[in-house]
PQR file of N, CA, C, O and H, with PARSE charges and radii, in Angstrom:
ATOM      1  N   MET A   1      -2.979  59.353  52.328 -0.4000 1.5000
ATOM      2  CA  MET A   1      -3.899  58.544  53.206 -0.0000 2.0000
ATOM      3  C   MET A   1      -5.337  58.673  52.752  0.5500 1.7000
ATOM      4  O   MET A   1      -6.057  57.693  52.560 -0.5500 1.4000
ATOM      5  N   PHE A   2      -5.731  59.964  52.586 -0.4000 1.5000
ATOM      6  CA  PHE A   2      -7.155  60.211  52.264 -0.0000 2.0000
ATOM      7  C   PHE A   2      -7.491  59.718  50.863  0.5500 1.7000
ATOM      8  O   PHE A   2      -8.564  59.183  50.585 -0.5500 1.4000
ATOM      9  H   PHE A   2      -5.146  60.760  52.742  0.4000 1.0000
ATOM     10  N   ILE A   3      -6.515  59.931  50.010 -0.4000 1.5000
ATOM     11  CA  ILE A   3      -6.656  59.572  48.599 -0.0000 2.0000
ATOM     12  C   ILE A   3      -6.793  58.008  48.468  0.5500 1.7000
ATOM     13  O   ILE A   3      -7.647  57.505  47.737 -0.5500 1.4000
ATOM     14  H   ILE A   3      -5.643  60.365  50.236  0.4000 1.0000
ATOM     15  N   SER A   4      -5.946  57.302  49.182 -0.4000 1.5000
ATOM     16  CA  SER A   4      -6.007  55.797  49.105 -0.0000 2.0000
ATOM     17  C   SER A   4      -7.356  55.293  49.659  0.5500 1.7000
ATOM     18  O   SER A   4      -7.950  54.343  49.149 -0.5500 1.4000
ATOM     19  H   SER A   4      -5.253  57.711  49.776  0.4000 1.0000
ATOM     20  N   LEU A   5      -7.801  55.966  50.710 -0.4000 1.5000
ATOM     21  CA  LEU A   5      -9.104  55.619  51.314 -0.0000 2.0000
ATOM     22  C   LEU A   5     -10.198  55.818  50.324  0.5500 1.7000
ATOM     23  O   LEU A   5     -11.105  54.998  50.188 -0.5500 1.4000
ATOM     24  H   LEU A   5      -7.318  56.737  51.124  0.4000 1.0000
ATOM     25  N   LEU A   6     -10.101  56.929  49.628 -0.4000 1.5000
ATOM     26  CA  LEU A   6     -11.111  57.298  48.571 -0.0000 2.0000
ATOM     27  C   LEU A   6     -11.172  56.296  47.451  0.5500 1.7000
ATOM     28  O   LEU A   6     -12.236  55.938  46.946 -0.5500 1.4000
ATOM     29  H   LEU A   6      -9.363  57.596  49.739  0.4000 1.0000
ATOM     30  N   GLU A   7      -9.891  55.823  47.054 -0.4000 1.5000
ATOM     31  CA  GLU A   7      -9.774  54.816  46.005 -0.0000 2.0000
ATOM     32  C   GLU A   7     -10.450  53.564  46.416  0.5500 1.7000
ATOM     33  O   GLU A   7     -11.178  52.936  45.647 -0.5500 1.4000
ATOM     34  H   GLU A   7      -9.027  56.114  47.464  0.4000 1.0000
ATOM     35  N   GLU A   8     -10.191  53.189  47.697 -0.4000 1.5000
ATOM     36  CA  GLU A   8     -10.711  51.900  48.185 -0.0000 2.0000
ATOM     37  C   GLU A   8     -12.278  51.916  48.259  0.5500 1.7000
ATOM     38  O   GLU A   8     -12.948  50.927  47.963 -0.5500 1.4000
ATOM     39  H   GLU A   8      -9.600  53.699  48.322  0.4000 1.0000
ATOM     40  N   VAL A   9     -12.803  53.083  48.666 -0.4000 1.5000
ATOM     41  CA  VAL A   9     -14.283  53.185  48.736 -0.0000 2.0000
ATOM     42  C   VAL A   9     -14.807  53.176  47.325  0.5500 1.7000
ATOM     43  O   VAL A   9     -15.842  52.561  47.066 -0.5500 1.4000
ATOM     44  H   VAL A   9     -12.259  53.886  48.907  0.4000 1.0000
ATOM     45  N   ALA A  10     -14.126  53.844  46.386 -0.4000 1.5000
ATOM     46  CA  ALA A  10     -14.536  53.869  44.937 -0.0000 2.0000
ATOM     47  C   ALA A  10     -14.603  52.499  44.373  0.5500 1.7000
ATOM     48  O   ALA A  10     -15.569  52.169  43.685 -0.5500 1.4000
ATOM     49  H   ALA A  10     -13.286  54.344  46.596  0.4000 1.0000
ATOM     50  N   SER A  11     -13.584  51.646  44.638 -0.4000 1.5000
ATOM     51  CA  SER A  11     -13.537  50.366  44.057 -0.0000 2.0000
ATOM     52  C   SER A  11     -14.627  49.424  44.654  0.5500 1.7000
ATOM     53  O   SER A  11     -15.181  48.563  43.971 -0.5500 1.4000
ATOM     54  H   SER A  11     -12.799  51.914  45.197  0.4000 1.0000
ATOM     55  N   PHE A  12     -14.897  49.636  45.952 -0.4000 1.5000
ATOM     56  CA  PHE A  12     -15.914  48.936  46.664 -0.0000 2.0000
ATOM     57  C   PHE A  12     -17.287  49.260  46.132  0.5500 1.7000
ATOM     58  O   PHE A  12     -18.143  48.385  45.994 -0.5500 1.4000
ATOM     59  H   PHE A  12     -14.448  50.336  46.507  0.4000 1.0000
ATOM     60  N   ALA A  13     -17.493  50.568  45.825 -0.4000 1.5000
ATOM     61  CA  ALA A  13     -18.733  51.067  45.334 -0.0000 2.0000
ATOM     62  C   ALA A  13     -18.963  50.551  43.890  0.5500 1.7000
ATOM     63  O   ALA A  13     -20.095  50.276  43.491 -0.5500 1.4000
ATOM     64  H   ALA A  13     -16.798  51.278  45.936  0.4000 1.0000
ATOM     65  N   ALA A  14     -17.871  50.431  43.130 -0.4000 1.5000
ATOM     66  CA  ALA A  14     -17.946  49.929  41.765 -0.0000 2.0000
ATOM     67  C   ALA A  14     -18.380  48.469  41.741  0.5500 1.7000
ATOM     68  O   ALA A  14     -19.216  48.071  40.929 -0.5500 1.4000
ATOM     69  H   ALA A  14     -16.952  50.655  43.453  0.4000 1.0000
ATOM     70  N   ILE A  15     -17.799  47.672  42.642 -0.4000 1.5000
ATOM     71  CA  ILE A  15     -18.086  46.204  42.709 -0.0000 2.0000
ATOM     72  C   ILE A  15     -19.586  46.112  43.186  0.5500 1.7000
ATOM     73  O   ILE A  15     -20.328  45.289  42.651 -0.5500 1.4000
ATOM     74  H   ILE A  15     -17.120  47.995  43.301  0.4000 1.0000
ATOM     75  N   PHE A  16     -20.011  46.891  44.119 -0.4000 1.5000
ATOM     76  CA  PHE A  16     -21.328  46.889  44.685 -0.0000 2.0000
ATOM     77  C   PHE A  16     -22.378  47.203  43.585  0.5500 1.7000
ATOM     78  O   PHE A  16     -23.389  46.513  43.457 -0.5500 1.4000
ATOM     79  H   PHE A  16     -19.408  47.559  44.554  0.4000 1.0000
ATOM     80  N   LEU A  17     -22.105  48.260  42.805 -0.4000 1.5000
ATOM     81  CA  LEU A  17     -22.981  48.648  41.722 -0.0000 2.0000
ATOM     82  C   LEU A  17     -23.007  47.545  40.656  0.5500 1.7000
ATOM     83  O   LEU A  17     -24.076  47.265  40.114 -0.5500 1.4000
ATOM     84  H   LEU A  17     -21.284  48.821  42.908  0.4000 1.0000
ATOM     85  N   PHE A  18     -21.844  46.893  40.328 -0.4000 1.5000
ATOM     86  CA  PHE A  18     -21.864  45.868  39.378 -0.0000 2.0000
ATOM     87  C   PHE A  18     -22.668  44.672  39.755  0.5500 1.7000
ATOM     88  O   PHE A  18     -23.384  44.101  38.933 -0.5500 1.4000
ATOM     89  H   PHE A  18     -20.976  47.120  40.769  0.4000 1.0000
ATOM     90  N   VAL A  19     -22.550  44.280  41.026 -0.4000 1.5000
ATOM     91  CA  VAL A  19     -23.334  43.161  41.541 -0.0000 2.0000
ATOM     92  C   VAL A  19     -24.855  43.442  41.517  0.5500 1.7000
ATOM     93  O   VAL A  19     -25.706  42.631  41.153 -0.5500 1.4000
ATOM     94  H   VAL A  19     -21.967  44.744  41.694  0.4000 1.0000
ATOM     95  N   THR A  20     -25.084  44.716  41.961 -0.4000 1.5000
ATOM     96  CA  THR A  20     -26.566  45.124  41.955 -0.0000 2.0000
ATOM     97  C   THR A  20     -27.177  45.163  40.580  0.5500 1.7000
ATOM     98  O   THR A  20     -28.326  44.768  40.382 -0.5500 1.4000
ATOM     99  H   THR A  20     -24.393  45.374  42.257  0.4000 1.0000
ATOM    100  N   ALA A  21     -26.376  45.658  39.601 -0.4000 1.5000
ATOM    101  CA  ALA A  21     -26.827  45.712  38.225 -0.0000 2.0000
ATOM    102  C   ALA A  21     -27.002  44.225  37.692  0.5500 1.7000
ATOM    103  O   ALA A  21     -27.965  43.927  36.986 -0.5500 1.4000
ATOM    104  H   ALA A  21     -25.443  45.979  39.762  0.4000 1.0000
ATOM    105  N   LEU A  22     -26.147  43.417  38.015 -0.4000 1.5000
ATOM    106  CA  LEU A  22     -26.178  41.958  37.590 -0.0000 2.0000
ATOM    107  C   LEU A  22     -27.437  41.303  38.180  0.5500 1.7000
ATOM    108  O   LEU A  22     -28.147  40.599  37.462 -0.5500 1.4000
ATOM    109  H   LEU A  22     -25.365  43.660  38.589  0.4000 1.0000
ATOM    110  N   ALA A  23     -27.722  41.515  39.441 -0.4000 1.5000
ATOM    111  CA  ALA A  23     -28.932  40.935  40.085 -0.0000 2.0000
ATOM    112  C   ALA A  23     -30.180  41.589  39.459  0.5500 1.7000
ATOM    113  O   ALA A  23     -31.181  40.907  39.239 -0.5500 1.4000
ATOM    114  H   ALA A  23     -27.146  42.088  40.024  0.4000 1.0000
ATOM    115  N   PHE A  24     -30.134  42.810  39.190 -0.4000 1.5000
ATOM    116  CA  PHE A  24     -31.253  43.544  38.560 -0.0000 2.0000
ATOM    117  C   PHE A  24     -31.578  42.987  37.178  0.5500 1.7000
ATOM    118  O   PHE A  24     -32.739  42.770  36.831 -0.5500 1.4000
ATOM    119  H   PHE A  24     -29.320  43.363  39.369  0.4000 1.0000
ATOM    120  N   LEU A  25     -30.516  42.761  36.398 -0.4000 1.5000
ATOM    121  CA  LEU A  25     -30.725  42.197  35.065 -0.0000 2.0000
ATOM    122  C   LEU A  25     -31.201  40.752  35.101  0.5500 1.7000
ATOM    123  O   LEU A  25     -32.064  40.392  34.300 -0.5500 1.4000
ATOM    124  H   LEU A  25     -29.573  42.937  36.680  0.4000 1.0000
ATOM    125  N   SER A  26     -30.709  39.945  35.945 -0.4000 1.5000
ATOM    126  CA  SER A  26     -31.148  38.539  36.054 -0.0000 2.0000
ATOM    127  C   SER A  26     -32.535  38.532  36.550  0.5500 1.7000
ATOM    128  O   SER A  26     -33.254  37.585  36.232 -0.5500 1.4000
ATOM    129  H   SER A  26     -30.008  40.237  36.596  0.4000 1.0000
ATOM    130  N   ASN A  27     -33.017  39.523  37.328 -0.4000 1.5000
ATOM    131  CA  ASN A  27     -34.334  39.524  37.792 -0.0000 2.0000
ATOM    132  C   ASN A  27     -35.311  39.899  36.661  0.5500 1.7000
ATOM    133  O   ASN A  27     -36.395  39.327  36.547 -0.5500 1.4000
ATOM    134  H   ASN A  27     -32.433  40.292  37.586  0.4000 1.0000
ATOM    135  N   ILE A  28     -34.935  40.796  35.893 -0.4000 1.5000
ATOM    136  CA  ILE A  28     -35.709  41.140  34.711 -0.0000 2.0000
ATOM    137  C   ILE A  28     -35.800  40.029  33.716  0.5500 1.7000
ATOM    138  O   ILE A  28     -36.879  39.767  33.184 -0.5500 1.4000
ATOM    139  H   ILE A  28     -34.055  41.261  35.985  0.4000 1.0000
ATOM    140  N   LEU A  29     -34.692  39.355  33.440 -0.4000 1.5000
ATOM    141  CA  LEU A  29     -34.664  38.215  32.503 -0.0000 2.0000
ATOM    142  C   LEU A  29     -35.540  37.047  33.004  0.5500 1.7000
ATOM    143  O   LEU A  29     -36.190  36.368  32.209 -0.5500 1.4000
ATOM    144  H   LEU A  29     -33.816  39.568  33.872  0.4000 1.0000
ATOM    145  N   SER A  30     -35.546  36.831  34.289 -0.4000 1.5000
ATOM    146  CA  SER A  30     -36.398  35.735  34.808 -0.0000 2.0000
ATOM    147  C   SER A  30     -37.814  36.087  34.744  0.5500 1.7000
ATOM    148  O   SER A  30     -38.669  35.206  34.659 -0.5500 1.4000
ATOM    149  H   SER A  30     -35.017  37.383  34.934  0.4000 1.0000
ATOM    150  N   THR A  31     -38.129  37.422  34.782 -0.4000 1.5000
ATOM    151  CA  THR A  31     -39.552  37.852  34.771 -0.0000 2.0000
ATOM    152  C   THR A  31     -40.130  37.636  33.329  0.5500 1.7000
ATOM    153  O   THR A  31     -41.304  37.303  33.165 -0.5500 1.4000
ATOM    154  H   THR A  31     -37.435  38.138  34.851  0.4000 1.0000
ATOM    155  N   ILE A  32     -39.276  37.836  32.314 -0.4000 1.5000
ATOM    156  CA  ILE A  32     -39.696  37.755  30.932 -0.0000 2.0000
ATOM    157  C   ILE A  32     -40.012  36.258  30.566  0.5500 1.7000
ATOM    158  O   ILE A  32     -40.388  35.966  29.431 -0.5500 1.4000
ATOM    159  H   ILE A  32     -38.323  38.106  32.448  0.4000 1.0000
TER
END
């Protein structure tokens, strides 16, 4: 139970980090 919850949180964090990095990169590219 705890392991599956941990995996779910980890996958959500990975998606969140990916989206944040994507927005950060697009923001830098639009600034240049």
